[in-house]
N, C-alpha and C positions, 0 to 999 in steps of 0.2 A: 703599547698600553700595559699600566701595570695592573697587579692581580687587585690591588685596593679599587683602583678607578672601576675594573669590571665587577666587583664584587658590588660596588654602588649602583652600577648601571644596571646589572642583571639579576639583582639581590640574590646572587649565589654567595653563600659564605667564604670569606676570605680565606678561611682554613681550607676550603674546598681547591683553592687555586694554588695549591703549594708548589715548590719549584718543579716537582718531578711531574707536574701534569701541566702539561702546555695549555695556554688559554685556547688555542684553537681547537683541541680535542673535547672541549666541553660542549661543543657544539657537533658532535658525534651522533648519528643515530643511536649507539649504544647508551646515551643518557636515558633511553626508554627503561633501562633497567630499575627496579624500585630500589633495590638496595646496591649500594657502592662500597666493595671491599678496600678500605684504606685503613690500614692497622692503626696510623697514628690517630685517626678519628674514631675508631671504635669505640660506641657508646658515649661518645661525647656529646655533649647538647650545647647548641649556640643559640642565642636570641637575635633574630634579625627581622627586619621589616619585610612584609609580605609582598609579593610581586605586584600585587595590585595597588600598594601606596598604603595599607591601612598599617595602624600601628600596633595590631597584635602582634606579639611575639611569635615565632617561627622556630621549632624544634627540628634540625636536620639530624635524624639518627642514621649514620652513613656506616654500611656495612656490605661486604660483598660485592665487589668489581670486577665483571666479565673481563678477561684478558684482553678480548679485541678491544676494548677500550683504551688499553695501555700498547697497543702494537704501533710500531715504530712507522709503518708506511701508510698511515692515515694521512690522506693529503689535506692541506687546510683548506683548500678549495671546497673540496667534498663536505668538510664538516662545516663550513661556513653556509652551504647551500641549502641545509635543510634546518637548522636551529636545532635546539636541544628541548625537549620534553622531560619535566622532572617532576617527582612528588615533594611534598613538604607538609609539616602538620603545623597548625595554629596553637600556640599555647597562651592559655589566659587565667588569670588570677581571679578567683570569686572573692565574692565578699567576707567569706568565713575564712580567707586566707589560702585556701586549697588551690591547687593547681590542676586545670584541665587541658588535655588536649583534643583538638578537633580536626578531623570528624571523630565523634564518639565512635568506639568500638568496644563491644563485649568481648571479652577475654582477649586472646593475641592477635595483632594485626596479621592480615594475610599479606604477605608480598605479591600475591598474585591476584588480588582483588582490588580493583583500582577505587573501588569506592570506599577504602579504609584510608584515603589520602587525597589531600589537596593536591591539586594539579595544576602547574604553570609551563609556559612555553617562552622561551627567550632566544633572540637572534640578533646580528649585527647588520646594520646599514651603514652606507657609506656616504657620507653628506659631506660635499666640497673637500673630498679626500680624507676625511677624518672617519674613523669607525665608530660609529655611536650603537652603543646598546638598547635593545628593545624589549619589552616583556608583555605577557598577557597572563594573568593570573585568574584564578576560579574558574578553570575548565572544568565543564560537566564530566564526571569520571566515565560518563556512559560513552563520550567523544574520543577516550583514551585508546580503545582497539582500533578504531577507524585511522586515527593519527599514526599510532604503529604501522598499520599496513600501509598509508600513503607514504611513509618515510621507507619502507621496505621495498616498495615499488618504484623509488625515485622521485617522488613528486616534489616542485619546488617549495621553497619556503612560503611564496606568495599564495600557492594553491591551499597549502596548509594552514596558513594564517586567516584566509578567507573560510576555510570549512571551521575554524576554531570560533571565528566572530558570528557565523551563522548560528553554531552549536550554542553559545554562549546568549543569542538573542531569541531563541526561539522559546515559547511559553505552551503550557500544555492547552492543548486545543480547548475552545470553550465549547465545542460540540463533543467532548468525548463522550458524555452521557447520553448521547442520543438513542443507544441501543435500550438503555434504561429506561428510557421514556419516548416512547415513540409518538406521544403527543407533539413533540417538537417538529415531526415532520409536516406539521400545516404551515409552520413558517420557513421560509427559505433562509438557510444559512447566512450569515455576515461574517466574512473570513477577514482575519488580520492581514496586515500586509506582509508579514514575516511567516506566513503559513508554509507548511511544506507543499511542493510543487510536484506534480505529475504529468507525465506524458503518455498517451493512450494509443495504441496501436490497435487496428481494426476496431474502430471505436462504435460503430453502429448508430444506433439512436441516442445514445449517453447514458445507459444503465450503469456501467460502471462509475461514469463521471458523478452520477447524482449519488453513487454510493462514498465516493471520495469526499464529496462536498459536505455530506452529512457527518463524515469522519474529521472534518475539519482540514481537508486537503485540496489545494487548489489546481484543480486541471490547466494546463496552460497550452499544450498543443494537444489535438485529436485527429487523428491520421484516418480517413475512411474514404474508401473508393472500392468497391465490387466491380469489376471488369464484366462479371456474368449478369449482373443487376445493375446497370449503370443508371437508371431511371429511379430506382430506389434510393441508390448513393446519392444522386444529385439533390434528391427531394429531402434526405434526412438533414444534410448540414447547412443547406443554401438560407441565406437571410433573404431572397428574393422571391421565393415561392409563398404564396398568401398562406397556403395551408399545411406548410411545411417548413417552417422557421426552427425546428427543433432545436439544435444546438443553440443557433443564435439566440432564441428565445431563453432558455434555460440556463445557458453558461457565459454568454456574452460578457456580463457584468464581473465574472470572475477572471476576465483576460483571455477567455479560451480561444486559440486560434485553431481553426478547422482547414486542415488541408485535405484538397481534393485530388489526391493522388493514390496509387497502390504503395503498399509498404516497400514493395520491391523497387517502385520507381523513386521513391524517398530514399532509399539504401543506396541506389545507384549515384544518387545526387550527394551522398556524403553527409546526410540529415544536417543541410545548412539550415541555419537559424534555431537549431533545436538546443536546449539549455544543456550544457555538460555538468555531470554527476547530479542529474534530478533526484529527488529524494525517493521517487516512485516511477517504475516504467510498467506498464500493463500490456499483455497481448492476448488477444482472442481469436487466434487465426480461424480461417472459414471452416466451417465442421463439416460441410454438406456430405463430403466422401466419408466421413467417419461415423454419421448420425445412425441410428438404429431406424429411424423413419426413412431414410433414404435408403438402405441397403434392403429393407423390407420390401421396398417397391421395385429396386432395380439389381437386386441380388447382392453379392458380396462387394462391399466399396472397394473402390481401387484409387490407391495413392496417386495423385497426378503429378506432373511436373511444376504445376502452379503450386500445389501443397509445399512441395520440398523448397521451391524458390522462395516462398512466404517463409518456412521455418529459418532458412539460410538468412533473409532479410532480418528476422528478430534477433539473430546471433550477431548480426552487425548491429544494430542498436544497442544491444549489451554491451559490445566490446567497445563502440564510439563512445556512449552515453555514459557508460560507468554508473548506472543507479545503484542509489544505496541499497533498494530493495526491489525485485523484480518479482513481478505475480503474473500468473497464466492461467484462463480458464477455457475449458472446451468439454466435448461429450466424452463419457469414459473411454470409448475406443480409441480416442486419441493417443492415450498411453502406450499402445502397442504398436504406434506407426514410427517410421524411419524419422519422420518430421520431429515427434517428441524427442526421439534419440539425438537429433542433431543439436536441437536447443539444449538439454541435459549435458550433452559433451560440452559445450560453449560453456556453459554456467560451472561446469568442474574446472574447466581451463583457466577460467578468471577468478578461481578462487571462492566461488560463492557456496555457503551452506545451503543445501536444499531439502525442501520437507514438500512432498505432494503424497495425495490420496483421492479417491473417489468419495464424495460425499455425498449424501442426502440432505439438500437444503431444508427440507421439510423438520430435520433434527435443529435446525439453528432459528426456529420461529417463523419460517415460511410456510404459509397455508396451503401449500403445493408440494407435491412428490416429484423433486427434480434433482436426479443424480447427475452429477458433473465432476469432471477431472480438476480439481484445484492445485496449484503450485505456488509455494511461496520461497523464494532465495534471499539472502542476505550476506552481506559481507563485512567482516569486522565483528558481528554480533550474531547471534543465533535467534529466529525468528520461528515460530510454530503455527500451525493453522490455529484458529480460536477453536475453544470449546464449544458443545452445543448449548442450545436453549430448549426451553420447553415446547413441544410440538403442539401446534394447534389445529382446529378444522378450518375448512374454508368458510363456515357460515360464521363462527365466531372472529374470523379475519385474525389480526393479531392479539394474542392474549395478553400483550403488554400496552396494548391501542386502544384508546376509545372510540377510534372511527373502524368501520369494519363494512362488510357486505351487507348487513342486516338493515343499516338504517338507508342503504340506498334502494332497497328493492322495491318500497312504494313507487320511487319515481321511475323505475325502470318500465318498459313499453310491455303491455301485455303481448302473450305469446299462445301458442296451441302447440301440443305434443306431437310429433309425427309417429306413426303407426311403430316403428321400432323403438320410438321413446316410451311410448305407451305401454309396450311389452316388456322393457325394463322396469318401468314402474310396478306394473303387477306381479312381475317375479319379486321384486323387493318386497312388497306389501305382503306376499304371501308367507313369510316368514319372520316379518320385523315389525315392530310397533312404527306408526307413520311419524318421520321426521323430515325435515327438509333435504332435498336432494338436488344436486347439481348433476344434470343429465346431458351429455353432449350431442350436438345434432350432426355433426361430423365423425367420420371414423367407424369402424365397427361394421363388420360386413351383415352380420345378422341381428344384432342388438346393440343400442347404444350402450356406451360407458357411462356408468354414474357412479357418484360420491357421497354418502350421507354427511350431514353437516358436522358431525364431530370429527372427521377425518379430512386430512389434507385432500386437495383437489388433484386430478391427473395432472401430469405434465403439459403445460400451455406450451403449443406449438406455433410457429408463424403460419402454416398451412391451414389452421383452425378459420383463420380470418380472410383468406383467398381460396378462389376455386383454381382447378388446373388450368385456368386461361390467365390468372393473377388478377381477376376481377374482385370488387368487394365480396364478401357474404354480408347480407343484412343480419343474419343470426348465425351464431355459432354454438351456443349452449344455452339451456333454459333453467330455470330455477322453479321447482315444484315444492310448494307448501301444504302442510297438511290439511289446511281449509280448503284445497282446490284450485288455490290460485296457481297461476304460471305465468312467469315473467321472464323476459328475453335478457340475458346476461349482458350488462354494457360494457363498453371500453374502459370505462371508469371502473367498474367492478374488476374486469380484467386486470387492470393495472395494480388495484389493491392485492389482489393474488399473486402478482409477480413482485410485490414488496416496493413499488414506486412511491414515493413520498407524494403528499397531496399538492405540493407546489409545481410538480414537474408538470408542464404543459404539453398536450399530445395535439398533434395535427388532426384535422376535423376527419380526413378519409380514413375510413375503415381499414383499408388494405395496409396503410403507412403506419398506421398508429398500431395494428395489430403485429405487422413485420416488428416494429421497435420491441414490443412488449415479448414476443416469441423469441426473438435474437438474443434480447438481453441479459447480461449478468444482473440477477434479481438484486436492485440496490441495497435494500434491507440486509442482505447476506454481504454484499460487498463492503457496506459500512462496519461490520462486525469483523471482516478481514482485515481492514486497513487499520482499525482501533487497536486491534491485536497486535498488528506490526508497530503500530506508535507505542503501544505499552513495553514493547522490548526494545525499542531505539533509544537513541541517547536524549530524545526529549524527555524533560523532568526528571531525568535519572539521578541528577544531584541532589 
């Protein structure tokens, strides 16, 4: 194939294909370098058709080729296997006669900044024994680091092309403003067909999935089965239980498939049927042996073999599925466990950038004091934890939301304070102006815990909704108002305090609904976490 033919097929300048550069070498991964050192072409400008086929001229300013690009031992088969990613500039003549180059950049172009260039990818295909050049132009610059990483890790050009097409087709999620306007939580989101996809391990009742949907992400697989609580695990995802169709009711329309196996069992099966390279992979390993509530009753928590095997299964999911972003949530003490160290080590080995911290979700607008370990890891680009929002009290519910606890109170059932609740109320009124109080009916050996309406409520736990036998508690907290009215906090009210959107449907059974609420990652926080990740990713970066 002559250099002229290659130039026409691949939109690479003919001068780029001079005799001392073999055509095959152009398909080397070294095409990733922004500047190509070629002294004969230094500072020369040529005008060509863009790879996308537009008539806009293109300027190739060529300088600085790495030596590896010119090494003689680069094999043609290797070069053709991955194609060539390269930068270019579009040159246009304005009506006033001036010439401008796109993308527009103030001051000098930074060779290390992908957004300062247009990007294209070309490769060769053999059709009926003839090599035909193919190309894709207008690649989002935010996808460039991931393409580079894929080439460095030996990905085939088919995988790279599929990734590029996906990057080009994705649009900014229509739900990206949900955290700015919580009124949207009344309406169940409708996701586009090309929405980012996610896999969830240790899914529980779907709190993390609800947050994903609010962020414009489609959960496609949820793995949930706790061998220590088989009845609850069966009730949470099943479509056949009248009062517990939680996953089916809430996420079936998004194509979410619930797998009723432990994460360890799914890992042993090799994650059959799971999508390769999903946009997001989330894990919330069982926290019972690390939670403060558990250790307060049973003494020091002991990390078990099940905990370690669960962590190993998570690392297998990371290695086999290769997600673009991995997230994890657990109780604060989990960060000191061997299980967490195993997961961190796997992320480091796989080349992920990791950011984790213990956060109080009340700092993110949740009307509940809830401290949790949150980790976010990405590869090819850096993702940070989201910044905080304005805290709000439980009575106000969400400061950015028209809905809240206050409008539900008249519809809640009447209640009567227990003696220890009455003692807590009298203690508060002795030194404070009367204000709405949320007073717990469970916990507190001598006196009930309470929170004034201007403060976030205490951490909501599964144990608030069930007794020591696992039976329903008819009442778990009361609301006292300055006019003397006492109301029993409803499941709907507890769901708002946990950040669930209005469209989420709970089972009727208090114990099951309460377990979902107490175990779940607050969806309002999850949506902020994933929208933060979306803003850092290649979606909309162009």
